[in-house]
ZAMARGU-4260 file (C-alpha; in steps of 0.2 Angstrom, whole numbers, plus 5000, padded with zeros to 4 digits):
<rodrens>
0) 4398/4404/4340 | 4407/4398/4356 | 4421/4386/4356 | 4416/4367/4361 | 4423/4361/4377
5) 4428/4342/4379 | 4419/4332/4391 | 4430/4328/4406 | 4432/4309/4410 | 4429/4304/4428
10) 4445/4298/4435 | 4445/4280/4443 | 4450/4278/4461 | 4468/4275/4464 | 4467/4258/4472
15) 4455/4251/4458 | 4462/4239/4445 | 4456/4240/4428 | 4447/4224/4421 | 4458/4212/4412
20) 4452/4199/4400 | 4464/4184/4401 | 4465/4170/4388 | 4476/4157/4394 | 4482/4141/4386
25) 4493/4135/4400 | 4486/4123/4412 | 4498/4129/4426 | 4490/4146/4424 | 4473/4139/4426
30) 4478/4129/4441 | 4484/4145/4449 | 4468/4154/4445 | 4459/4141/4457 | 4466/4152/4471
35) 4458/4168/4464 | 4446/4177/4476 | 4435/4182/4461 | 4420/4170/4457 | 4421/4173/4439
40) 4439/4168/4437 | 4435/4153/4449 | 4421/4147/4438 | 4430/4149/4422 | 4445/4139/4430
45) 4434/4125/4437 | 4426/4123/4420 | 4442/4123/4411 | 4450/4110/4422 | 4434/4099/4421
50) 4435/4099/4402 | 4454/4096/4403 | 4453/4082/4415 | 4439/4073/4405 | 4451/4071/4390
55) 4461/4058/4398 | 4472/4050/4412 | 4487/4060/4406 | 4479/4076/4409 | 4473/4070/4426
60) 4490/4066/4431 | 4496/4083/4425 | 4483/4091/4436 | 4488/4080/4451 | 4506/4085/4449
65) 4501/4104/4448 | 4492/4102/4465 | 4474/4105/4458 | 4466/4091/4468 | 4466/4100/4486
70) 4461/4116/4477 | 4446/4108/4469 | 4442/4099/4485 | 4440/4116/4494 | 4429/4123/4480
75) 4416/4109/4481 | 4407/4117/4495 | 4408/4135/4487 | 4393/4146/4490 | 4391/4149/4471
80) 4381/4135/4463 | 4391/4136/4447 | 4408/4135/4455 | 4401/4121/4466 | 4395/4112/4451
85) 4410/4113/4441 | 4422/4109/4455 | 4412/4094/4459 | 4412/4089/4441 | 4430/4091/4440
90) 4433/4082/4456 | 4422/4067/4450 | 4431/4065/4434 | 4448/4066/4442 | 4443/4052/4455
95) 4442/4039/4441 | 4461/4039/4441 | 4469/4027/4454 | 4484/4038/4457 | 4473/4053/4460
100) 4462/4043/4472 | 4477/4039/4482 | 4480/4058/4484 | 4462/4061/4487 | 4461/4049/4502
105) 4473/4060/4511 | 4460/4074/4510 | 4444/4076/4521 | 4433/4079/4506 | 4420/4065/4508
110) 4408/4076/4518 | 4407/4089/4504 | 4404/4076/4491 | 4391/4067/4501 | 4383/4084/4504
115) 4381/4086/4485 | 4369/4071/4485 | 4355/4082/4493 | 4339/4081/4483 | 4339/4100/4479
120) 4356/4099/4470 | 4357/4099/4452 | 4356/4082/4442 | 4373/4085/4435 | 4380/4087/4452
125) 4372/4071/4457 | 4379/4062/4442 | 4397/4068/4445 | 4396/4066/4464 | 4390/4048/4463
130) 4404/4045/4450 | 4416/4051/4463 | 4409/4040/4476 | 4408/4025/4465 | 4426/4027/4461
135) 4432/4030/4479 | 4421/4015/4485 | 4433/4003/4475 | 4445/4004/4490 | 4441/3996/4506
140) 4446/4011/4517 | 4435/4022/4507 | 4420/4010/4509 | 4421/4012/4528 | 4423/4031/4527
145) 4409/4033/4515 | 4397/4023/4526 | 4403/4032/4542 | 4401/4049/4534 | 4383/4044/4530
150) 4384/4042/4512 | 4374/4026/4510 | 4357/4034/4514 | 4358/4047/4500 | 4364/4034/4488
155) 4349/4023/4491 | 4338/4038/4488 | 4346/4042/4472 | 4342/4025/4465 | 4325/4032/4461
160) 4333/4047/4452 | 4325/4050/4434 | 4343/4052/4427 | 4350/4035/4422 | 4368/4040/4425
165) 4364/4045/4443 | 4356/4028/4445 | 4371/4019/4437 | 4384/4028/4448 | 4373/4026/4464
170) 4370/4007/4462 | 4388/4004/4457 | 4394/4013/4473 | 4381/4003/4483 | 4387/3987/4475
175) 4405/3990/4481 | 4399/3996/4498 | 4389/3980/4502 | 4404/3969/4500 | 4407/3975/4518
180) 4396/3966/4530 | 4392/3981/4540 | 4386/3990/4525 | 4376/3975/4520 | 4367/3975/4537
185) 4364/3994/4535 | 4357/3992/4518 | 4344/3980/4524 | 4340/3991/4539 | 4338/4006/4527
190) 4325/3997/4517 | 4337/3997/4502 | 4333/3980/4495 | 4317/3986/4487 | 4324/4000/4477
195) 4338/3988/4471 | 4324/3976/4465 | 4316/3990/4456 | 4331/3993/4445 | 4329/3975/4438
200) 4315/3983/4427 | 4327/3997/4420 | 4329/3998/4402 | 4348/3999/4404 | 4357/3983/4405
205) 4371/3990/4414 | 4360/3996/4428 | 4351/3979/4429 | 4368/3970/4429 | 4374/3981/4444
210) 4358/3978/4453 | 4360/3959/4451 | 4378/3960/4457 | 4372/3969/4473 | 4358/3956/4476
215) 4371/3942/4474 | 4381/3950/4488 | 4367/3954/4499 | 4359/3937/4497 | 4373/3929/4506
220) 4365/3935/4522 | 4350/3926/4529 | 4342/3942/4535 | 4344/3950/4518 | 4337/3934/4510
225) 4321/3935/4521 | 4319/3954/4516 | 4321/3949/4498 | 4307/3936/4499 | 4296/3948/4508
230) 4297/3960/4494 | 4293/3946/4482 | 4311/3947/4475 | 4310/3930/4468 | 4296/3935/4457
235) 4306/3949/4449 | 4321/3937/4447 | 4310/3924/4438 | 4303/3937/4427 | 4321/3941/4421
240) 4324/3922/4418 | 4307/3922/4408 | 4314/3935/4396 | 4324/3928/4382 | 4330/3946/4378
245) 4338/3947/4395 | 4348/3931/4392 | 4364/3940/4397 | 4357/3943/4415 | 4351/3925/4417
250) 4368/3919/4425 | 4367/3932/4439 | 4348/3930/4442 | 4351/3911/4444 | 4365/3915/4456
255) 4354/3926/4467 | 4340/3913/4467 | 4352/3899/4471 | 4358/3909/4486 | 4340/3911/4492
260) 4339/3892/4493 | 4349/3891/4509 | 4333/3891/4520 | 4320/3878/4518 | 4307/3891/4521
265) 4312/3900/4505 | 4313/3883/4495 | 4295/3880/4501 | 4289/3897/4495 | 4298/3895/4478
270) 4290/3878/4477 | 4273/3884/4481 | 4274/3897/4468 | 4278/3884/4455 | 4295/3892/4452
275) 4306/3879/4459 | 4303/3867/4444 | 4306/3881/4432 | 4322/3886/4442 | 4329/3868/4441
280) 4325/3868/4422 | 4335/3884/4420 | 4349/3877/4429 | 4350/3861/4418 | 4347/3870/4402
285) 4356/3886/4404 | 4369/3891/4391 | 4380/3899/4404 | 4391/3887/4413 | 4396/3899/4426
290) 4378/3902/4431 | 4376/3883/4432 | 4391/3881/4443 | 4385/3894/4455 | 4367/3887/4455
295) 4373/3869/4458 | 4385/3875/4472 | 4370/3884/4480 | 4359/3868/4478 | 4373/3858/4486
300) 4373/3870/4501 | 4355/3870/4503 | 4353/3851/4501 | 4363/3848/4517 | 4346/3852/4526
305) 4336/3836/4526 | 4319/3845/4523 | 4326/3854/4508 | 4334/3839/4502 | 4317/3830/4502
310) 4309/3844/4492 | 4323/3844/4479 | 4320/3825/4477 | 4301/3828/4475 | 4305/3841/4462
315) 4316/3829/4452 | 4333/3837/4456 | 4342/3821/4452 | 4337/3822/4434 | 4344/3840/4433
320) 4360/3834/4440 | 4362/3820/4428 | 4360/3832/4414 | 4374/3843/4422 | 4385/3828/4422
325) 4384/3827/4404 | 4389/3846/4401 | 4406/3848/4393 | 4413/3859/4407 | 4424/3853/4421
330) 4418/3866/4434 | 4400/3861/4431 | 4403/3843/4432 | 4413/3845/4448 | 4399/3855/4456
335) 4386/3842/4450 | 4396/3828/4458 | 4397/3837/4474 | 4378/3840/4473 | 4376/3821/4470
340) 4387/3817/4485 | 4375/3828/4496 | 4359/3821/4489 | 4365/3803/4493 | 4361/3806/4511
345) 4343/3801/4505 | 4341/3783/4501 | 4328/3787/4489 | 4340/3799/4479 | 4352/3785/4478
350) 4340/3774/4470 | 4335/3788/4458 | 4353/3791/4453 | 4355/3773/4448 | 4339/3772/4438
355) 4344/3789/4429 | 4361/3781/4425 | 4371/3794/4435 | 4384/3781/4440 | 4387/3777/4422
360) 4392/3795/4419 | 4402/3797/4435 | 4413/3782/4433 | 4422/3789/4417 | 4426/3805/4427
365) 4438/3795/4438 | 4451/3795/4424 | 4449/3814/4420 | 4465/3824/4419 | 4457/3837/4431
370) 4462/3832/4449 | 4447/3841/4457 | 4436/3831/4445 | 4443/3814/4450 | 4441/3819/4469
375) 4423/3824/4466 | 4419/3809/4456 | 4426/3797/4469 | 4417/3806/4483 | 4401/3804/4473
380) 4403/3786/4471 | 4408/3783/4489 | 4392/3791/4495 | 4382/3782/4481 | 4388/3765/4487
385) 4387/3767/4505 | 4375/3754/4512 | 4368/3751/4495 | 4373/3735/4487 | 4364/3739/4471
390) 4374/3755/4467 | 4390/3745/4471 | 4385/3732/4458 | 4381/3746/4446 | 4399/3753/4449
395) 4406/3736/4446 | 4396/3734/4430 | 4402/3751/4424 | 4420/3745/4425 | 4424/3756/4440
400) 4435/3744/4450 | 4451/3746/4440 | 4451/3766/4440 | 4446/3766/4458 | 4461/3755/4463
405) 4473/3766/4452 | 4467/3781/4462 | 4474/3773/4478 | 4491/3778/4471 | 4487/3796/4469
410) 4497/3809/4478 | 4481/3819/4483 | 4475/3814/4500 | 4456/3818/4496 | 4457/3807/4481
415) 4464/3792/4490 | 4451/3794/4505 | 4436/3794/4493 | 4443/3780/4482 | 4447/3769/4498
420) 4429/3773/4505 | 4421/3767/4488 | 4432/3751/4487 | 4427/3747/4505 | 4409/3748/4500
425) 4411/3738/4485 | 4422/3724/4494 | 4407/3720/4504 | 4401/3709/4490 | 4412/3693/4488
430) 4412/3693/4468 | 4417/3711/4468 | 4430/3709/4481 | 4439/3695/4471 | 4440/3708/4456
435) 4447/3721/4467 | 4461/3710/4473 | 4464/3705/4455 | 4467/3723/4451 | 4481/3724/4464
440) 4472/3733/4478 | 4482/3726/4492 | 4498/3732/4483 | 4491/3749/4481 | 4485/3751/4499
445) 4503/3749/4506 | 4507/3768/4503 | 4491/3775/4510 | 4494/3765/4526 | 4511/3774/4527
450) 4503/3791/4525 | 4504/3805/4538 | 4486/3810/4535 | 4475/3802/4549 | 4460/3802/4537
455) 4470/3793/4524 | 4477/3781/4537 | 4459/3777/4544 | 4451/3774/4527 | 4466/3763/4522
460) 4465/3752/4537 | 4446/3750/4535 | 4450/3745/4517 | 4462/3732/4523 | 4449/3725/4535
465) 4436/3723/4520 | 4449/3715/4508 | 4457/3703/4520 | 4442/3693/4523 | 4449/3678/4513
470) 4465/3669/4512 | 4471/3676/4496 | 4469/3694/4502 | 4478/3691/4518 | 4492/3681/4508
475) 4494/3696/4496 | 4494/3709/4510 | 4508/3698/4519 | 4518/3696/4503 | 4518/3715/4498
480) 4523/3721/4515 | 4507/3728/4521 | 4507/3721/4538 | 4521/3732/4545 | 4513/3749/4541
485) 4496/3742/4548 | 4504/3737/4564 | 4512/3754/4565 | 4495/3762/4565 | 4491/3753/4581
490) 4502/3767/4589 | 4491/3781/4582 | 4484/3794/4594 | 4469/3796/4583 | 4455/3786/4589
495) 4447/3782/4572 | 4464/3777/4565 | 4468/3766/4580 | 4450/3758/4580 | 4451/3754/4561
500) 4469/3747/4563 | 4463/3735/4577 | 4448/3730/4566 | 4460/3726/4551 | 4472/3716/4563
505) 4456/3707/4569 | 4452/3702/4551 | 4470/3697/4547 | 4472/3686/4562 | 4461/3672/4554
510) 4475/3661/4548 | 4491/3656/4557 | 4504/3663/4544 | 4497/3680/4545 | 4495/3679/4564
515) 4513/3673/4566 | 4519/3688/4555 | 4508/3700/4565 | 4515/3694/4582 | 4533/3695/4575
520) 4530/3713/4571 | 4524/3716/4589 | 4506/3718/4586 | 4501/3708/4601 | 4512/3719/4613
525) 4505/3735/4605 | 4487/3729/4607 | 4490/3724/4625 | 4497/3741/4629 | 4482/3749/4621
530) 4470/3738/4631 | 4478/3744/4647 | 4473/3762/4643 | 4455/3766/4646 | 4455/3780/4634
535) 4464/3771/4620 | 4456/3754/4620 | 4441/3749/4610 | 4430/3734/4606 | 4441/3729/4592
540) 4458/3730/4601 | 4451/3717/4614 | 4444/3706/4601 | 4460/3707/4590 | 4471/3701/4605
545) 4459/3686/4607 | 4460/3683/4589 | 4479/3683/4588 | 4480/3672/4604 | 4467/3659/4596
550) 4480/3654/4583 | 4495/3653/4595 | 4491/3642/4609 | 4508/3643/4617 | 4507/3662/4617
555) 4489/3662/4623 | 4493/3651/4638 | 4509/3660/4642 | 4500/3677/4643 | 4482/3672/4649
560) 4486/3656/4658 | 4471/3648/4651 | 4467/3636/4636 | 4449/3634/4633 | 4440/3618/4627
565) 4442/3624/4609 | 4461/3627/4610 | 4470/3612/4604 | 4488/3609/4609 | 4498/3604/4593
570) 4516/3599/4590 | 4528/3613/4593 | 4518/3619/4608 | 4529/3626/4622 | 4526/3633/4639
575) 4539/3646/4644 | 4529/3651/4660 | 4517/3665/4665 | 4524/3683/4666 | 4523/3687/4685
580) 4510/3699/4691 | 4515/3715/4701 | 4500/3714/4712 | 4493/3700/4723 | 4479/3689/4716
585) 4466/3680/4726 | 4456/3667/4718 | 4439/3661/4723 | 4441/3647/4735 | 4457/3653/4742
590) 4459/3658/4760 | 4452/3675/4763 | 4461/3679/4779 | 4476/3689/4774 | 4485/3685/4789
595) 4484/3667/4785 | 4501/3659/4779 | 4493/3652/4763 | 4486/3670/4759 | 4503/3677/4762
600) 4511/3664/4752 | 4499/3666/4737 | 4502/3685/4737 | 4521/3683/4738 | 4522/3669/4724
605) 4516/3682/4711 | 4532/3691/4713 | 4544/3678/4719 | 4540/3664/4706 | 4552/3665/4691
610) 4548/3661/4673 | 4557/3663/4657 | 4547/3679/4653 | 4546/3695/4663 | 4533/3709/4662
615) 4535/3720/4647 | 4545/3707/4638 | 4540/3698/4622 | 4537/3679/4622 | 4552/3673/4612
620) 4550/3660/4599 | 4556/3642/4604 | 4571/3644/4593 | 4577/3659/4602 | 4574/3651/4619
625) 4584/3636/4614 | 4599/3647/4611 | 4599/3654/4629 | 4611/3648/4642 | 4605/3636/4655
630) 4598/3647/4669 | 4589/3644/4686 | 4572/3649/4680 | 4558/3636/4678 | 4560/3625/4662
635) 4552/3627/4646 | 4540/3613/4643 | 4539/3606/4625 | 4525/3596/4617 | 4531/3589/4600
640) 4528/3571/4593 | 4533/3576/4576 | 4550/3571/4569 | 4560/3584/4559 | 4563/3571/4545
645) 4545/3569/4542 | 4546/3550/4546 | 4528/3544/4550 | 4527/3533/4566 | 4509/3534/4569
650) 4506/3515/4566 | 4520/3509/4578 | 4519/3504/4595 | 4527/3513/4610 | 4541/3500/4610
655) 4544/3501/4592 | 4545/3520/4592 | 4558/3519/4606 | 4569/3507/4596 | 4566/3515/4579
660) 4572/3532/4586 | 4589/3530/4595 | 4594/3547/4593 | 4578/3556/4591 | 4576/3559/4609
665) 4591/3570/4610 | 4587/3579/4593 | 4596/3596/4593 | 4601/3596/4611 | 4620/3598/4614
670) 4620/3585/4627 | 4627/3568/4622 | 4618/3559/4637 | 4601/3564/4632 | 4589/3549/4632
675) 4603/3537/4636 | 4591/3523/4640 | 4584/3524/4622 | 4601/3521/4614 | 4604/3505/4603
680) 4615/3491/4608 | 4634/3492/4611 | 4637/3483/4595 | 4628/3496/4585 | 4636/3510/4594
685) 4653/3504/4591 | 4650/3501/4572 | 4642/3518/4571 | 4657/3526/4580 | 4669/3518/4568
690) 4659/3525/4553 | 4658/3542/4561 | 4677/3543/4564 | 4680/3538/4546 | 4669/3552/4540
695) 4678/3564/4551 | 4695/3559/4545 | 4689/3562/4527 | 4682/3579/4530 | 4691/3594/4537
700) 4686/3598/4555 | 4682/3616/4550 | 4670/3611/4537 | 4660/3600/4549 | 4659/3614/4561
705) 4653/3626/4547 | 4639/3613/4542 | 4634/3612/4560 | 4632/3631/4561 | 4623/3632/4545
710) 4611/3618/4548 | 4593/3624/4551 | 4586/3623/4569 | 4574/3609/4571 | 4561/3607/4585
715) 4567/3593/4597 | 4557/3577/4594 | 4549/3569/4610 | 4549/3551/4607 | 4542/3547/4624
720) 4527/3558/4621 | 4525/3550/4604 | 4525/3533/4613 | 4512/3540/4625 | 4501/3544/4611
725) 4502/3526/4604 | 4498/3519/4621 | 4483/3529/4625 | 4476/3527/4607 | 4477/3508/4610
730) 4471/3507/4628 | 4461/3522/4632 | 4453/3528/4616 | 4442/3512/4614 | 4434/3515/4631
735) 4415/3517/4629 | 4411/3532/4640 | 4420/3549/4641 | 4420/3548/4660 | 4430/3532/4659
740) 4442/3539/4646 | 4445/3554/4658 | 4448/3543/4673 | 4460/3531/4663 | 4469/3546/4656
745) 4471/3554/4673 | 4478/3538/4680 | 4490/3536/4665 | 4497/3554/4667 | 4499/3551/4686
750) 4509/3535/4683 | 4520/3544/4670 | 4523/3559/4682 | 4527/3549/4698 | 4511/3542/4704
755) 4498/3549/4717 | 4505/3560/4731 | 4497/3562/4748 | 4494/3580/4752 | 4504/3580/4768
760) 4519/3572/4759 | 4519/3584/4745 | 4535/3593/4752 | 4544/3576/4751 | 4541/3574/4732
765) 4558/3581/4726 | 4552/3585/4708 | 4563/3601/4708 | 4579/3591/4709 | 4573/3580/4695
770) 4569/3595/4684 | 4586/3602/4688 | 4594/3586/4683 | 4585/3585/4666 | 4591/3603/4662
775) 4609/3598/4666 | 4608/3582/4656 | 4600/3591/4641 | 4611/3606/4643 | 4595/3616/4639
780) 4581/3626/4647 | 4569/3616/4636 | 4563/3600/4643 | 4551/3588/4632 | 4536/3584/4643
785) 4539/3565/4640 | 4556/3566/4649 | 4548/3572/4665 | 4546/3557/4677 | 4542/3567/4693
790) 4529/3581/4689 | 4517/3591/4700 | 4501/3600/4696 | 4507/3611/4681 | 4517/3596/4673
795) 4503/3584/4674 | 4489/3596/4669 | 4499/3601/4653 | 4502/3583/4649 | 4484/3578/4652
800) 4478/3592/4640 | 4490/3588/4627 | 4485/3569/4627 | 4467/3573/4629 | 4467/3584/4613
805) 4474/3570/4603 | 4461/3557/4607 | 4446/3569/4607 | 4443/3572/4625 | 4437/3590/4627
810) 4445/3599/4642 | 4453/3616/4647 | 4469/3620/4655 | 4470/3633/4668 | 4486/3640/4676
815) 4485/3644/4694 | 4498/3652/4705 | 4515/3645/4710 | 4515/3629/4700 | 4497/3626/4701
820) 4487/3621/4686 | 4472/3610/4683 | 4460/3603/4669 | 4442/3606/4668 | 4430/3594/4659
825) 4412/3595/4655 | 4401/3579/4659 | 4383/3576/4659 | 4377/3568/4675 | 4365/3554/4674
830) 4347/3558/4679 | 4340/3550/4695 | 4324/3545/4686 | 4322/3541/4668 | 4312/3555/4660
835) 4310/3555/4641 | 4315/3572/4633 | 4324/3578/4649 | 4339/3589/4645 | 4352/3590/4658
840) 4365/3603/4655 | 4383/3597/4657 | 4393/3600/4673 | 4410/3607/4674 | 4423/3596/4684
845) 4441/3597/4689 | 4451/3582/4686 | 4462/3577/4701 | 4479/3572/4694 | 4489/3573/4710
850) 4481/3566/4726 | 4465/3555/4723 | 4470/3552/4705 | 4455/3551/4693 | 4443/3560/4706
855) 4431/3572/4697 | 4427/3587/4708 | 4413/3599/4704 | 4421/3617/4701 | 4410/3624/4715
860) 4415/3611/4728 | 4427/3614/4742 | 4439/3600/4736 | 4440/3609/4719 | 4444/3625/4728
865) 4458/3617/4738 | 4465/3608/4723 | 4466/3625/4713 | 4475/3634/4727 | 4485/3630/4743
870) 4470/3632/4755 | 4451/3635/4755 | 4451/3637/4774 | 4447/3653/4783 | 4457/3649/4799
875) 4475/3654/4802 | 4481/3638/4809 | 4478/3623/4798 | 4488/3608/4790 | 4489/3617/4773
880) 4495/3633/4781 | 4508/3623/4791 | 4513/3614/4775 | 4515/3630/4765 | 4525/3638/4779
885) 4536/3623/4779 | 4538/3623/4761 | 4542/3641/4760 | 4555/3640/4773 | 4562/3625/4765
890) 4562/3634/4748 | 4571/3649/4755 | 4584/3639/4764 | 4587/3629/4749
</rodrens>
């Protein structure tokens, strides 16, 4: 039997490596295996890394530190489907960590991940790839890159995937992407709205929630809202609202529907489907305050459109808003107040809110601790009461005046603006205005007047205009120091602030004390400056100037050169002169030939005549003018028949007045020679002198001087003018006709002022020397009108006006140029035939006080034109021109 031989084993090639089964428990080893060229090792390594990373963030961070992320990124596009799947799965799980995502953004892996969304790929790959994209889409830079790499289209397709996880990840990624405007537009163009709407019928709440979040974002665009309605998206949303089991989705569904109300067309569609009433009911009764707030805010935006606002009113939105005002949630109440404010643009809504007692619910909100609540409530009341007296009365009945006044002291500008607007509306009713003043509104408005916010300033000034309609309001404003900040607002560069400030000054200027205080603060000068600017002046600024001047005849005459028939000269009136113009003035009836001497003189006298005031200067009070040194300017003419001691002399005759007031004529003038002809007998003087010396001996000289300095200033008493009043009252007032009274008064004035003067001898009437003597005698620039015995046009016209006002003769006082002034009266001429019922309008006449004294000249006559000016001629050589030339030369030489 032969011997068995062993079977020879075939030797392996020298360069071959025998297979090695490795079992590793070290993650570092597995990460190193990702670089292996063998598919089997790569597969096992990717699978191990996926399972390891899925266990927690610590493992993900460990893999990141070992450099596994870039290696996995390369394996995503591997040819082997298994390796491709596990690498994608591992990469998707790793992307859920924020630190890992930072590292991933440095890699160009998105094209590989987006390629995994192809329809022929495995569902598991879809799930993890979409998970990776949804994680990466959280960051803005990744959103843009996903869209630019073409990831939005595949994601929209995967919304129809049968796998719920793929759907969830896809809609989550899309929800993040559409936060960017470009992606929202692209979603609409790719018809992505419809697949999103289909997800509302998903059986998984998380998918429904994400779909609604996507619709909330996309419905912010008008084009997307239009597409939503074209796909009957509002029906799908209403189905969600009709399902009680989907109550956790109601808030978002309401939000989407509310966004769709932006267009009136959409509102009409919802209304026609009968869903609008149901929607409003959901808004009012929802148990989700956040949803109610969003829906109410959307209604507010939509209601700014008049057509939509009308639809809301017809559907009873006011009732829903009243319900929301009663919800115990500040955010909802604020939103409801804002909606009420917008709906108040409709008068019918205002009435409905009152009948539904919305005002009763809003007024308590004024005292809320929430600042936004107080502001919204004040805004709602402001709009409710605008041009609606019934609502204003309802606010008053709800005891809203006091909390509104308190809001004026709030530091928040919006609250002050709304409160001031509401109070302004309430103050239109007199009973409510009295209640507002009793709550201290004038005191509270002072600080808003000082605000730097132009809207606050405007509303505060308007409030002053509404509250200062009566004496009590103006007095309180004056006492609390509100006039000063009000006057400062006249300087404002804001047109509305300046306009309302002028309006307030116009209202405040209804009584003399307030007018005097306003003028003292410089209101008149500011208003005049405003009126000089075509861009700054307004109707109220012009009216305010007139109002201030109406209560100060002296100031009015000085600034305007005119006192109307209604302006009365009272005691204390003074004429400091008219501020000279800077440009020539030519008046009707004057010579129109500019080469004529009279025209040259009229143009020159506007700049050469001197007065106590200059352009740009304030008209000083009489007391300040009395303290000035005697100067070469024209004197200040004073009208005053009132004694400082208050002693009544109305019943005394002219002679008795002169004898009863030996020293009154020189009252407060430093001159001891004043009214020397009115002094008592020498015996009385000697006795008085001895008594005076005795008193001086008893009192120290310094004490006497101190008493003199501390003694208050008193307006000089004009005893002669007082005597004139007695005389005309006794002799002229009893005359039967007005015409007779005018002629008699003109004669009286002329006699007291030097008598009639022939026109050609006017230059011989040395009235200037007489005036200069009086100023020297009185040691003052102020001359009482009664002291003047030689007066020309402006002296006589002033005296005529002052006397006529005292006996009820209506006349005006007009200042001309260069010492010209005249009086105008209105008389009814007798008809040539007696006709029953014939009405003849009065004719305006100028009274001649200089030449043909008592002559009444029609204002449109040549004689009147010549009296008003130096010449009415149109020839160069004439008597008046020669006279003027002589007078001008004489004046210059003098």
